[in-house]
Residue, then its C-alpha position, 0 to 999 in steps of 0.5 A: m439090808t441097807g438102803q441106797s441113796h441115788d448117789a451111792v448107785q452112781q458112785q463108782v467103787q475104785f479098787p482096791i478098797t483100802e482103809s488104814f483105819t489110823g485117823t480119827a474116823p474112817a477116810n471112806p464115809h461108807w464105813r459104819l462102826l457099829g456096837s463098841a467099835r471105835m477109832n482109838e489112838g490111830a487103830l480101829e478097836l473092835t473089842p474094848n477091855a470089857a469082855s462082854k462087848a463087841g464091835t463091828a466095821f461094816l462097809d456100806q458100799p455095794f461092789s461087784s464080786s465078779l472078780g473075787v474078794s480077798i480081805d487082809f487084816d493087820y491086827s494088834c493086841 
């Protein structure tokens, strides 16, 4: 479970939540890149060439799911 700062609780999440992952870092500061996840040449890389490594991109920002949740990803190999 993640902790919430006073500012994070007061910040209103704007919908839709979008992130292109095309810069040198995620535009939203609440994204956490864990494990081997990194920004690489304008894309988010979760699994580097080493087969034994994997990463995660985690949005550490609460939002209501009362209207449902839909997540879309574009990927490349």
